[in-house]
C-alpha positions as CSV (number, residue, x, y, z in Angstrom):
1,M,-152.9,-43.8,-24.0
2,A,-151.8,-41.6,-21.1
3,D,-155.1,-42.1,-19.3
4,E,-154.8,-45.9,-19.6
5,K,-151.3,-45.7,-17.9
6,K,-152.6,-43.5,-15.1
7,S,-155.6,-45.9,-14.5
8,N,-153.2,-48.9,-14.5
9,K,-151.0,-47.2,-12.0
10,A,-154.0,-46.4,-9.8
11,I,-155.2,-50.0,-9.9
12,E,-151.8,-51.3,-9.2
13,F,-151.5,-48.9,-6.2
14,I,-154.8,-50.2,-4.9
15,K,-153.7,-53.8,-5.3
16,E,-150.4,-53.2,-3.6
17,S,-152.1,-51.4,-0.7
18,R,-154.5,-54.2,-0.2
19,K,-151.8,-56.8,-0.3
20,E,-149.7,-54.7,2.2
21,L,-152.7,-54.4,4.6
22,L,-153.9,-58.0,4.4
23,E,-150.8,-60.1,3.9
24,R,-147.7,-58.2,5.1
25,S,-149.0,-56.3,8.1
26,V,-149.0,-57.8,11.6
27,W,-152.1,-56.9,13.5
28,P,-152.3,-57.0,17.3
29,S,-154.4,-59.6,19.0
30,R,-157.6,-58.7,20.9
31,D,-155.8,-59.2,24.3
32,E,-152.9,-56.9,23.2
33,V,-155.4,-54.2,22.1
34,M,-157.3,-54.4,25.4
35,T,-154.1,-54.3,27.5
36,Q,-152.8,-51.3,25.6
37,T,-156.2,-49.5,25.9
38,V,-156.2,-50.0,29.7
39,V,-152.7,-48.7,29.9
40,V,-153.6,-45.6,27.9
41,I,-156.7,-44.9,30.0
42,V,-154.9,-45.3,33.3
43,S,-152.1,-43.1,32.1
44,L,-154.6,-40.4,31.1
45,V,-156.3,-40.6,34.5
46,L,-153.1,-40.3,36.4
47,V,-151.7,-37.5,34.3
48,S,-155.1,-35.6,34.6
49,A,-155.1,-36.1,38.3
50,G,-151.5,-34.8,38.5
51,L,-152.3,-31.7,36.5
52,A,-155.4,-31.1,38.5
53,L,-153.3,-31.2,41.7
54,V,-150.7,-28.8,40.3
55,D,-153.5,-26.5,39.1
56,Y,-155.1,-26.6,42.6
57,V,-151.8,-25.8,44.4
58,I,-150.8,-23.0,42.0
59,S,-154.3,-21.4,42.2
60,F,-154.3,-21.8,46.0
61,L,-151.0,-20.1,46.4
62,V,-151.8,-17.3,43.9
63,R,-155.2,-16.7,45.5
64,N,-153.7,-16.5,49.0
65,A,-150.7,-14.5,47.9
66,L,-153.0,-11.8,46.7
67,T,-154.8,-11.7,50.1
68,G,-151.4,-11.6,51.9
69,S,-151.7,-14.8,54.0
70,V,-150.1,-17.5,52.0
71,F,-148.3,-19.5,54.6
72,S,-150.8,-19.2,57.4
73,S,-153.8,-20.3,55.4
74,F,-151.7,-23.0,53.6
75,L,-150.6,-24.5,56.8
76,L,-154.1,-24.4,58.3
77,S,-155.8,-26.0,55.4
78,R,-156.3,-29.8,55.3
79,F,-154.6,-30.0,51.9
80,G,-151.5,-28.2,53.3
81,V,-151.2,-30.5,56.3
82,I,-151.6,-33.6,54.0
83,L,-149.1,-32.2,51.6
84,L,-146.5,-31.6,54.3
85,L,-147.1,-35.1,55.7
86,V,-146.6,-36.7,52.3
87,A,-143.5,-34.6,51.7
88,G,-142.1,-35.6,55.1
89,A,-142.8,-39.2,54.4
90,I,-141.0,-39.0,51.1
91,V,-138.0,-37.4,52.7
92,V,-137.9,-40.0,55.5
93,A,-138.2,-42.8,52.9
94,Y,-135.5,-41.3,50.7
95,F,-132.9,-41.1,53.5
96,G,-134.0,-44.5,54.9
97,I,-133.3,-46.1,51.6
98,R,-130.0,-44.3,51.2
99,R,-128.9,-45.5,54.7
100,L,-130.0,-49.1,53.9
101,R,-128.0,-49.1,50.6
102,K,-125.0,-47.7,52.3
103,N,-125.0,-50.3,55.0
104,R,-124.9,-53.3,52.6
């Protein structure tokens, strides 16, 4: 008798689960899945590139700090020059936007 109740509960659970999956659930369309997949892949690439950049900068600074010539070798490297130019452009853009907003 107890085994029959357990099997009935198991069968009822399977029926309810099937009904939930097939009738009550809302599945995304193919276009939604493709769009979300592209967003995830692009996000992964951007985060990976950012982490690689941070890793490169930190390893560069540590390597040159151990040799004693951090700033001179950083400023002479192409990466250092590009990084300084980008930082300068960000600062100029920031203050330019602040000034434009203030003059409204």
